[in-house]
Chimera marker file (.cmm) of the C-alpha trace (Angstrom):
<marker_set name="trace">
<marker id="1" x="6.463" y="1.179" z="-12.479" r="1" g="1" b="0" radius="0.5"/>
<marker id="2" x="6.541" y="-2.547" z="-11.774" r="1" g="1" b="0" radius="0.5"/>
<marker id="3" x="4.723" y="-2.151" z="-8.435" r="1" g="1" b="0" radius="0.5"/>
<marker id="4" x="1.682" y="-0.453" z="-9.971" r="1" g="1" b="0" radius="0.5"/>
<marker id="5" x="-0.759" y="-2.165" z="-12.342" r="1" g="1" b="0" radius="0.5"/>
<marker id="6" x="-4.022" y="-0.721" z="-13.634" r="1" g="1" b="0" radius="0.5"/>
<marker id="7" x="-6.977" y="-3.144" z="-13.699" r="1" g="1" b="0" radius="0.5"/>
<marker id="8" x="-10.666" y="-2.603" z="-14.509" r="1" g="1" b="0" radius="0.5"/>
<marker id="9" x="-12.109" y="-0.460" z="-11.714" r="1" g="1" b="0" radius="0.5"/>
<marker id="10" x="-8.845" y="0.429" z="-10.010" r="1" g="1" b="0" radius="0.5"/>
<marker id="11" x="-5.212" y="-0.570" z="-9.501" r="1" g="1" b="0" radius="0.5"/>
<marker id="12" x="-3.091" y="-3.256" z="-7.876" r="1" g="1" b="0" radius="0.5"/>
<marker id="13" x="-0.075" y="-2.239" z="-5.801" r="1" g="1" b="0" radius="0.5"/>
<marker id="14" x="2.762" y="-4.639" z="-5.037" r="1" g="1" b="0" radius="0.5"/>
<marker id="15" x="4.011" y="-3.529" z="-1.625" r="1" g="1" b="0" radius="0.5"/>
<marker id="16" x="6.902" y="-4.473" z="0.651" r="1" g="1" b="0" radius="0.5"/>
<marker id="17" x="6.187" y="-3.450" z="4.242" r="1" g="1" b="0" radius="0.5"/>
<marker id="18" x="8.646" y="-2.815" z="7.028" r="1" g="1" b="0" radius="0.5"/>
<marker id="19" x="6.768" y="-2.909" z="10.336" r="1" g="1" b="0" radius="0.5"/>
<marker id="20" x="7.938" y="-1.276" z="13.581" r="1" g="1" b="0" radius="0.5"/>
<marker id="21" x="9.574" y="1.659" z="11.792" r="1" g="1" b="0" radius="0.5"/>
<marker id="22" x="9.992" y="5.020" z="13.511" r="1" g="1" b="0" radius="0.5"/>
<marker id="23" x="7.151" y="6.450" z="11.425" r="1" g="1" b="0" radius="0.5"/>
<marker id="24" x="4.773" y="5.460" z="8.636" r="1" g="1" b="0" radius="0.5"/>
<marker id="25" x="5.895" y="6.579" z="5.181" r="1" g="1" b="0" radius="0.5"/>
<marker id="26" x="6.685" y="5.553" z="1.611" r="1" g="1" b="0" radius="0.5"/>
<marker id="27" x="10.440" y="5.151" z="1.186" r="1" g="1" b="0" radius="0.5"/>
<marker id="28" x="10.629" y="4.319" z="-2.515" r="1" g="1" b="0" radius="0.5"/>
<marker id="29" x="10.975" y="1.206" z="-4.600" r="1" g="1" b="0" radius="0.5"/>
<marker id="30" x="12.687" y="-2.009" z="-3.524" r="1" g="1" b="0" radius="0.5"/>
<marker id="31" x="12.939" y="-5.201" z="-5.595" r="1" g="1" b="0" radius="0.5"/>
<marker id="32" x="10.104" y="-4.123" z="-7.898" r="1" g="1" b="0" radius="0.5"/>
<marker id="33" x="7.744" y="-3.272" z="-5.032" r="1" g="1" b="0" radius="0.5"/>
<marker id="34" x="6.694" y="-0.053" z="-3.328" r="1" g="1" b="0" radius="0.5"/>
<marker id="35" x="8.421" y="-0.039" z="0.066" r="1" g="1" b="0" radius="0.5"/>
<marker id="36" x="6.327" y="1.304" z="2.930" r="1" g="1" b="0" radius="0.5"/>
<marker id="37" x="7.608" y="1.676" z="6.471" r="1" g="1" b="0" radius="0.5"/>
<marker id="38" x="4.890" y="1.226" z="9.099" r="1" g="1" b="0" radius="0.5"/>
<marker id="39" x="5.070" y="2.362" z="12.707" r="1" g="1" b="0" radius="0.5"/>
<marker id="40" x="2.647" y="-0.416" z="13.674" r="1" g="1" b="0" radius="0.5"/>
<marker id="41" x="3.933" y="-3.808" z="14.849" r="1" g="1" b="0" radius="0.5"/>
<marker id="42" x="3.129" y="-6.986" z="12.883" r="1" g="1" b="0" radius="0.5"/>
<marker id="43" x="0.777" y="-8.247" z="15.614" r="1" g="1" b="0" radius="0.5"/>
<marker id="44" x="-2.932" y="-9.131" z="15.384" r="1" g="1" b="0" radius="0.5"/>
<marker id="45" x="-3.299" y="-7.496" z="11.975" r="1" g="1" b="0" radius="0.5"/>
<marker id="46" x="-2.173" y="-4.071" z="13.223" r="1" g="1" b="0" radius="0.5"/>
<marker id="47" x="0.361" y="-3.602" z="10.421" r="1" g="1" b="0" radius="0.5"/>
<marker id="48" x="-2.201" y="-4.591" z="7.766" r="1" g="1" b="0" radius="0.5"/>
<marker id="49" x="-4.756" y="-2.144" z="9.193" r="1" g="1" b="0" radius="0.5"/>
<marker id="50" x="-2.116" y="0.589" z="9.346" r="1" g="1" b="0" radius="0.5"/>
<marker id="51" x="-1.155" y="-0.068" z="5.722" r="1" g="1" b="0" radius="0.5"/>
<marker id="52" x="-4.775" y="0.162" z="4.546" r="1" g="1" b="0" radius="0.5"/>
<marker id="53" x="-5.353" y="3.365" z="6.555" r="1" g="1" b="0" radius="0.5"/>
<marker id="54" x="-2.125" y="4.939" z="5.310" r="1" g="1" b="0" radius="0.5"/>
<marker id="55" x="-2.694" y="4.134" z="1.635" r="1" g="1" b="0" radius="0.5"/>
<marker id="56" x="-6.324" y="5.318" z="1.767" r="1" g="1" b="0" radius="0.5"/>
<marker id="57" x="-5.213" y="8.621" z="3.292" r="1" g="1" b="0" radius="0.5"/>
<marker id="58" x="-2.312" y="9.179" z="0.896" r="1" g="1" b="0" radius="0.5"/>
<marker id="59" x="-4.294" y="8.290" z="-2.231" r="1" g="1" b="0" radius="0.5"/>
<marker id="60" x="-7.452" y="10.098" z="-1.083" r="1" g="1" b="0" radius="0.5"/>
<marker id="61" x="-9.951" y="7.232" z="-1.169" r="1" g="1" b="0" radius="0.5"/>
<marker id="62" x="-12.212" y="5.657" z="1.439" r="1" g="1" b="0" radius="0.5"/>
<marker id="63" x="-10.705" y="2.954" z="3.608" r="1" g="1" b="0" radius="0.5"/>
<marker id="64" x="-13.259" y="0.535" z="2.137" r="1" g="1" b="0" radius="0.5"/>
<marker id="65" x="-11.763" y="1.139" z="-1.345" r="1" g="1" b="0" radius="0.5"/>
<marker id="66" x="-8.422" y="-0.354" z="-0.219" r="1" g="1" b="0" radius="0.5"/>
<marker id="67" x="-8.328" y="-4.154" z="0.022" r="1" g="1" b="0" radius="0.5"/>
<marker id="68" x="-5.506" y="-6.500" z="0.945" r="1" g="1" b="0" radius="0.5"/>
<marker id="69" x="-5.607" y="-9.143" z="-1.810" r="1" g="1" b="0" radius="0.5"/>
<marker id="70" x="-2.555" y="-11.233" z="-0.886" r="1" g="1" b="0" radius="0.5"/>
<marker id="71" x="0.074" y="-11.326" z="1.834" r="1" g="1" b="0" radius="0.5"/>
<marker id="72" x="-1.908" y="-11.198" z="5.082" r="1" g="1" b="0" radius="0.5"/>
<marker id="73" x="0.968" y="-12.606" z="7.111" r="1" g="1" b="0" radius="0.5"/>
<marker id="74" x="4.012" y="-11.698" z="5.017" r="1" g="1" b="0" radius="0.5"/>
<marker id="75" x="5.968" y="-8.556" z="4.244" r="1" g="1" b="0" radius="0.5"/>
<marker id="76" x="5.145" y="-8.805" z="0.526" r="1" g="1" b="0" radius="0.5"/>
<marker id="77" x="1.564" y="-7.744" z="-0.089" r="1" g="1" b="0" radius="0.5"/>
<marker id="78" x="-0.737" y="-7.106" z="-3.021" r="1" g="1" b="0" radius="0.5"/>
<marker id="79" x="-3.208" y="-4.294" z="-2.403" r="1" g="1" b="0" radius="0.5"/>
<marker id="80" x="-6.197" y="-3.378" z="-4.577" r="1" g="1" b="0" radius="0.5"/>
<marker id="81" x="-7.360" y="0.235" z="-4.648" r="1" g="1" b="0" radius="0.5"/>
<marker id="82" x="-10.770" y="0.747" z="-6.266" r="1" g="1" b="0" radius="0.5"/>
<marker id="83" x="-11.918" y="3.811" z="-8.156" r="1" g="1" b="0" radius="0.5"/>
<marker id="84" x="-8.542" y="5.323" z="-9.037" r="1" g="1" b="0" radius="0.5"/>
<marker id="85" x="-6.163" y="5.376" z="-11.983" r="1" g="1" b="0" radius="0.5"/>
<marker id="86" x="-2.515" y="4.370" z="-11.980" r="1" g="1" b="0" radius="0.5"/>
<marker id="87" x="-1.615" y="7.966" z="-12.807" r="1" g="1" b="0" radius="0.5"/>
<marker id="88" x="-3.467" y="9.306" z="-9.735" r="1" g="1" b="0" radius="0.5"/>
<marker id="89" x="-1.822" y="6.749" z="-7.456" r="1" g="1" b="0" radius="0.5"/>
<marker id="90" x="1.632" y="7.476" z="-8.866" r="1" g="1" b="0" radius="0.5"/>
<marker id="91" x="1.120" y="11.203" z="-8.270" r="1" g="1" b="0" radius="0.5"/>
<marker id="92" x="-0.196" y="10.671" z="-4.725" r="1" g="1" b="0" radius="0.5"/>
<marker id="93" x="2.571" y="8.323" z="-3.603" r="1" g="1" b="0" radius="0.5"/>
<marker id="94" x="5.568" y="9.960" z="-5.259" r="1" g="1" b="0" radius="0.5"/>
<marker id="95" x="4.968" y="13.450" z="-3.944" r="1" g="1" b="0" radius="0.5"/>
<link id1="1" id2="2" r="1" g="1" b="0" radius="0.2"/>
<link id1="2" id2="3" r="1" g="1" b="0" radius="0.2"/>
<link id1="3" id2="4" r="1" g="1" b="0" radius="0.2"/>
<link id1="4" id2="5" r="1" g="1" b="0" radius="0.2"/>
<link id1="5" id2="6" r="1" g="1" b="0" radius="0.2"/>
<link id1="6" id2="7" r="1" g="1" b="0" radius="0.2"/>
<link id1="7" id2="8" r="1" g="1" b="0" radius="0.2"/>
<link id1="8" id2="9" r="1" g="1" b="0" radius="0.2"/>
<link id1="9" id2="10" r="1" g="1" b="0" radius="0.2"/>
<link id1="10" id2="11" r="1" g="1" b="0" radius="0.2"/>
<link id1="11" id2="12" r="1" g="1" b="0" radius="0.2"/>
<link id1="12" id2="13" r="1" g="1" b="0" radius="0.2"/>
<link id1="13" id2="14" r="1" g="1" b="0" radius="0.2"/>
<link id1="14" id2="15" r="1" g="1" b="0" radius="0.2"/>
<link id1="15" id2="16" r="1" g="1" b="0" radius="0.2"/>
<link id1="16" id2="17" r="1" g="1" b="0" radius="0.2"/>
<link id1="17" id2="18" r="1" g="1" b="0" radius="0.2"/>
<link id1="18" id2="19" r="1" g="1" b="0" radius="0.2"/>
<link id1="19" id2="20" r="1" g="1" b="0" radius="0.2"/>
<link id1="20" id2="21" r="1" g="1" b="0" radius="0.2"/>
<link id1="21" id2="22" r="1" g="1" b="0" radius="0.2"/>
<link id1="22" id2="23" r="1" g="1" b="0" radius="0.2"/>
<link id1="23" id2="24" r="1" g="1" b="0" radius="0.2"/>
<link id1="24" id2="25" r="1" g="1" b="0" radius="0.2"/>
<link id1="25" id2="26" r="1" g="1" b="0" radius="0.2"/>
<link id1="26" id2="27" r="1" g="1" b="0" radius="0.2"/>
<link id1="27" id2="28" r="1" g="1" b="0" radius="0.2"/>
<link id1="28" id2="29" r="1" g="1" b="0" radius="0.2"/>
<link id1="29" id2="30" r="1" g="1" b="0" radius="0.2"/>
<link id1="30" id2="31" r="1" g="1" b="0" radius="0.2"/>
<link id1="31" id2="32" r="1" g="1" b="0" radius="0.2"/>
<link id1="32" id2="33" r="1" g="1" b="0" radius="0.2"/>
<link id1="33" id2="34" r="1" g="1" b="0" radius="0.2"/>
<link id1="34" id2="35" r="1" g="1" b="0" radius="0.2"/>
<link id1="35" id2="36" r="1" g="1" b="0" radius="0.2"/>
<link id1="36" id2="37" r="1" g="1" b="0" radius="0.2"/>
<link id1="37" id2="38" r="1" g="1" b="0" radius="0.2"/>
<link id1="38" id2="39" r="1" g="1" b="0" radius="0.2"/>
<link id1="39" id2="40" r="1" g="1" b="0" radius="0.2"/>
<link id1="40" id2="41" r="1" g="1" b="0" radius="0.2"/>
<link id1="41" id2="42" r="1" g="1" b="0" radius="0.2"/>
<link id1="42" id2="43" r="1" g="1" b="0" radius="0.2"/>
<link id1="43" id2="44" r="1" g="1" b="0" radius="0.2"/>
<link id1="44" id2="45" r="1" g="1" b="0" radius="0.2"/>
<link id1="45" id2="46" r="1" g="1" b="0" radius="0.2"/>
<link id1="46" id2="47" r="1" g="1" b="0" radius="0.2"/>
<link id1="47" id2="48" r="1" g="1" b="0" radius="0.2"/>
<link id1="48" id2="49" r="1" g="1" b="0" radius="0.2"/>
<link id1="49" id2="50" r="1" g="1" b="0" radius="0.2"/>
<link id1="50" id2="51" r="1" g="1" b="0" radius="0.2"/>
<link id1="51" id2="52" r="1" g="1" b="0" radius="0.2"/>
<link id1="52" id2="53" r="1" g="1" b="0" radius="0.2"/>
<link id1="53" id2="54" r="1" g="1" b="0" radius="0.2"/>
<link id1="54" id2="55" r="1" g="1" b="0" radius="0.2"/>
<link id1="55" id2="56" r="1" g="1" b="0" radius="0.2"/>
<link id1="56" id2="57" r="1" g="1" b="0" radius="0.2"/>
<link id1="57" id2="58" r="1" g="1" b="0" radius="0.2"/>
<link id1="58" id2="59" r="1" g="1" b="0" radius="0.2"/>
<link id1="59" id2="60" r="1" g="1" b="0" radius="0.2"/>
<link id1="60" id2="61" r="1" g="1" b="0" radius="0.2"/>
<link id1="61" id2="62" r="1" g="1" b="0" radius="0.2"/>
<link id1="62" id2="63" r="1" g="1" b="0" radius="0.2"/>
<link id1="63" id2="64" r="1" g="1" b="0" radius="0.2"/>
<link id1="64" id2="65" r="1" g="1" b="0" radius="0.2"/>
<link id1="65" id2="66" r="1" g="1" b="0" radius="0.2"/>
<link id1="66" id2="67" r="1" g="1" b="0" radius="0.2"/>
<link id1="67" id2="68" r="1" g="1" b="0" radius="0.2"/>
<link id1="68" id2="69" r="1" g="1" b="0" radius="0.2"/>
<link id1="69" id2="70" r="1" g="1" b="0" radius="0.2"/>
<link id1="70" id2="71" r="1" g="1" b="0" radius="0.2"/>
<link id1="71" id2="72" r="1" g="1" b="0" radius="0.2"/>
<link id1="72" id2="73" r="1" g="1" b="0" radius="0.2"/>
<link id1="73" id2="74" r="1" g="1" b="0" radius="0.2"/>
<link id1="74" id2="75" r="1" g="1" b="0" radius="0.2"/>
<link id1="75" id2="76" r="1" g="1" b="0" radius="0.2"/>
<link id1="76" id2="77" r="1" g="1" b="0" radius="0.2"/>
<link id1="77" id2="78" r="1" g="1" b="0" radius="0.2"/>
<link id1="78" id2="79" r="1" g="1" b="0" radius="0.2"/>
<link id1="79" id2="80" r="1" g="1" b="0" radius="0.2"/>
<link id1="80" id2="81" r="1" g="1" b="0" radius="0.2"/>
<link id1="81" id2="82" r="1" g="1" b="0" radius="0.2"/>
<link id1="82" id2="83" r="1" g="1" b="0" radius="0.2"/>
<link id1="83" id2="84" r="1" g="1" b="0" radius="0.2"/>
<link id1="84" id2="85" r="1" g="1" b="0" radius="0.2"/>
<link id1="85" id2="86" r="1" g="1" b="0" radius="0.2"/>
<link id1="86" id2="87" r="1" g="1" b="0" radius="0.2"/>
<link id1="87" id2="88" r="1" g="1" b="0" radius="0.2"/>
<link id1="88" id2="89" r="1" g="1" b="0" radius="0.2"/>
<link id1="89" id2="90" r="1" g="1" b="0" radius="0.2"/>
<link id1="90" id2="91" r="1" g="1" b="0" radius="0.2"/>
<link id1="91" id2="92" r="1" g="1" b="0" radius="0.2"/>
<link id1="92" id2="93" r="1" g="1" b="0" radius="0.2"/>
<link id1="93" id2="94" r="1" g="1" b="0" radius="0.2"/>
<link id1="94" id2="95" r="1" g="1" b="0" radius="0.2"/>
</marker_set>
């Protein structure tokens, strides 16, 4: 999966976010990235916080294990998740 890359100590996710959706959910792959719809608006970091909370909950890690590496203000983001394998993330997000 082009959007998922295992690195020492965790994984990197390449994410495309769609803020102000009707609900927060993973909708599949788009242009080599994991597409996530977020109910939160892209205002004052709300969408970034919602993305971190959502991914932590779906993958089953602490919020502090999910870090936004790149893309603070854009729709294309790189997220690091510590302490998990690519296989565990794939299973958590595809089910």
